[in-house]
C-alpha positions in Angstrom: -23.8 -0.4 -23.5 -22.3 0.5 -26.9 -24.6 3.3 -28.4 -24.6 6.7 -29.9 -26.2 9.4 -28.5 -27.7 13.0 -29.4 -28.6 16.0 -27.9 -29.6 19.4 -29.2 -28.8 22.8 -27.6 -28.7 26.2 -29.5 -29.5 25.1 -32.8 -26.3 22.5 -32.4 -26.6 18.7 -32.7 -24.2 17.1 -30.4 -23.6 13.5 -31.4 -21.7 11.4 -29.0 -19.9 7.9 -29.7 -20.4 6.1 -26.6 -18.3 2.7 -26.2 -15.8 3.8 -23.5 -14.8 0.0 -22.5 -12.9 0.0 -25.9 -12.4 3.7 -26.4 -15.5 4.1 -28.5 -14.8 1.5 -30.8 -17.6 1.3 -33.4 -20.0 -1.7 -33.7 -22.3 -2.2 -36.8 -25.2 -1.4 -34.5 -23.5 1.8 -33.5 -23.2 2.6 -37.2 -26.7 2.1 -38.0 -27.7 4.3 -34.9 -25.2 7.1 -36.3 -26.9 7.1 -39.6 -30.5 7.1 -38.1 -29.3 9.9 -35.8 -28.2 11.7 -39.1 -31.6 11.5 -40.6 -33.0 13.0 -37.4 -30.8 16.0 -37.7 -31.5 16.6 -41.3 -35.0 16.6 -40.7 -34.9 18.9 -37.8 -34.8 22.8 -39.5 -33.9 24.2 -36.1 -30.7 22.5 -36.3 -28.1 24.6 -38.1 -24.5 22.5 -37.1 -23.6 19.3 -35.4 -20.6 18.3 -33.5 -19.2 14.9 -33.5 -17.4 13.5 -30.2 -16.3 10.6 -28.1 -17.5 9.7 -24.5 -15.1 10.1 -21.5 -12.2 11.9 -23.2 -11.6 9.6 -26.3 -12.9 10.2 -29.9 -12.8 6.8 -31.8 -10.6 4.0 -31.4 -12.0 2.5 -34.8 -13.9 -0.8 -35.1 -14.8 -2.6 -32.0 -12.6 -5.6 -32.3 -14.8 -7.7 -30.0 -17.3 -7.7 -33.1 -14.5 -7.5 -35.7 -12.2 -10.3 -36.6 -9.8 -9.0 -39.2 -8.4 -12.4 -39.8 -11.9 -13.8 -40.7 -13.6 -13.9 -44.2 -14.6 -10.3 -44.8 -16.2 -11.3 -47.7 -18.8 -13.5 -45.9 -22.1 -12.0 -46.2 -22.9 -11.1 -42.8 -19.1 -9.7 -42.3 -19.4 -7.8 -45.3 -22.6 -6.0 -44.4 -21.6 -5.5 -40.8 -18.4 -3.7 -41.9 -20.6 -1.9 -44.4 -22.7 -0.6 -41.6 -19.6 1.1 -40.2 -18.5 2.6 -43.4 -21.8 3.9 -44.3 -22.0 5.5 -40.9 -19.2 7.8 -41.4 -20.1 8.6 -45.0 -23.7 9.8 -43.7 -21.8 11.9 -41.2 -20.1 13.7 -44.3 -23.4 13.9 -46.1 -25.3 15.8 -43.2 -27.1 18.8 -44.6 -25.6 21.1 -41.7 -21.9 22.0 -41.2 -20.2 19.6 -38.8 -17.3 19.7 -36.3 -15.1 16.8 -34.7 -14.1 17.5 -31.6 -11.2 15.1 -31.0 -9.8 14.1 -27.8 -7.7 11.0 -26.9 -7.5 8.4 -29.8 -8.8 8.7 -33.4 -7.5 5.5 -34.9 -8.5 3.6 -38.0 -12.2 4.0 -38.8 -12.0 6.5 -36.0 -10.0 8.6 -38.0 -12.3 8.2 -41.1 -15.2 9.3 -38.7 -13.5 12.4 -38.0 -12.2 13.2 -41.4 -15.8 12.9 -42.7 -16.8 16.3 -40.8 -16.2 19.6 -42.3 -13.9 20.9 -39.6 -11.7 19.6 -36.8 -10.7 20.8 -33.6 -8.2 18.4 -31.8 -6.4 18.3 -28.4 -2.7 19.0 -28.1 -2.3 15.5 -26.9 -4.6 13.8 -29.2 -3.4 10.4 -31.0 -4.2 10.6 -34.6 -3.3 7.5 -36.4 -4.7 5.5 -39.7 -2.6 2.5 -38.6 -4.3 0.1 -41.3 -0.8 -1.0 -42.6 0.5 -1.4 -39.2 -2.0 -4.3 -38.7 -1.1 -5.5 -42.3 -4.5 -4.3 -43.8 -5.3 -2.1 -46.7 -7.0 1.4 -45.7 -10.8 1.2 -45.9 -13.7 3.6 -45.9 -12.3 5.8 -48.6 -9.3 7.0 -46.4 -7.1 8.3 -49.3 -9.9 10.4 -50.5 -10.9 11.6 -47.2 -7.6 12.5 -46.1 -6.3 13.8 -49.4 -8.9 16.4 -49.5 -8.2 17.6 -46.1 -4.4 17.6 -45.6 -3.1 16.8 -49.4 -1.1 14.0 -51.1 2.2 14.4 -48.9 0.4 14.1 -45.4 -1.8 11.3 -46.9 1.0 9.4 -48.0 2.6 9.6 -44.5 -0.5 8.7 -42.5 -1.9 6.1 -44.9 1.2 4.4 -46.5 3.8 4.9 -43.8 1.6 4.7 -40.7 2.8 8.0 -39.4 1.0 8.8 -36.0 0.6 12.5 -35.0 -0.6 14.8 -32.1 -2.7 17.8 -32.4 -0.1 20.5 -33.1 1.2 18.6 -36.0 -2.4 17.8 -37.3 -3.1 21.7 -37.2 0.2 22.3 -38.8 -0.4 20.1 -42.0 -4.2 21.2 -42.2 -5.5 18.3 -41.0 -7.3 20.2 -38.3 -8.4 23.9 -37.7 -7.2 24.1 -34.3 -5.2 22.3 -31.7 -6.1 23.1 -28.2 -5.7 21.9 -24.5 -7.8 18.7 -24.0 -10.2 20.2 -21.6 -11.1 23.0 -24.0 -11.7 20.8 -27.3 -15.3 20.1 -27.0 -16.3 23.6 -26.1 -14.4 25.2 -28.7 -15.8 22.8 -31.3 -19.4 23.6 -30.0 -18.7 27.4 -29.9 -17.5 27.1 -33.6 -20.9 25.1 -34.5 -23.1 27.7 -32.5 -21.9 30.3 -34.7 -23.0 28.5 -37.6 -26.1 27.4 -36.4 -27.4 31.1 -35.8 -29.2 30.8 -38.9 -29.8 27.2 -39.7 -31.3 27.5 -43.3 -28.3 29.7 -44.6 -25.8 27.1 -42.7 -27.3 24.6 -44.9 -27.2 26.2 -48.1 -23.7 27.7 -47.5 -22.2 23.9 -46.7 -24.2 22.5 -49.7 -22.1 24.8 -51.9 -18.9 24.4 -49.8 -18.8 20.6 -50.6 -20.0 20.7 -54.2 -17.2 23.2 -54.9 -14.3 21.7 -53.0 -15.4 18.1 -53.6 -13.8 15.8 -54.4 -13.8 16.3 -57.3 -13.4 20.1 -56.8 -15.0 22.5 -59.6 -13.5 25.2 -61.5 -13.6 29.0 -60.6 -15.8 30.0 -63.4 -18.1 26.9 -62.6 -18.2 28.0 -59.0 -19.1 31.6 -59.6 -22.2 30.5 -61.6 -23.1 27.8 -58.9 -22.7 30.3 -56.1 -24.8 33.2 -57.7 -28.4 31.8 -57.6 -27.9 31.0 -53.9 -26.3 34.3 -53.1 -29.0 36.2 -54.8 -31.5 34.1 -52.7 -29.6 35.1 -49.4 -29.5 38.7 -50.3 -33.3 39.0 -51.0 -34.1 36.9 -47.7 -31.5 39.3 -45.5 -33.4 42.3 -46.8 -36.6 40.8 -45.3 -35.0 39.9 -41.8 
């Protein structure tokens, strides 16, 4: 059954996209489940970080095409709302109140690449298949792809991926700044969890830090002078709080 699963350990929420028959393609129902699980994470103040991963060695192949007909009328009310549920899901991941890490094994394609890019950090397998792929199937990119990719890998890489349908593996993703690290497939999920657990040691501070991180870097980013003033109040709060720990 296609679903999204949630577990919690050591202050880390682990979200698993589970639809292995189609390499974890997303259905509208899964999109709604994912958004609801993000609400759960945000309200659980013991959680200081999140990992997003796919089931059975593959991250996410995009939309589940058993439910999505790209040749159909996407402006029809039901179809429009169903695709919106998928788009809203990875936007909701990007709005989590805790730092998030994507553990990318196997395929991250189309909407699955958007889900990967919605997180704050990515650990990818050396043999991962990372592909926007929209133009390959005669579709314009969706879900804010250009903004997501551009803020992570910059203009040149975003053009290659989004306009020219370049496909890359883990080492190239790391080289162009699309991922923090590229590691052997069997190490991806543990490394992502270890990073998340480090942030989750102080959930309250992690939530404040990631709020500053996203506000300052955007898009749109803010200038250095504004960032200095924006950070100052929260830094003073953390200093007072640290003295009392």
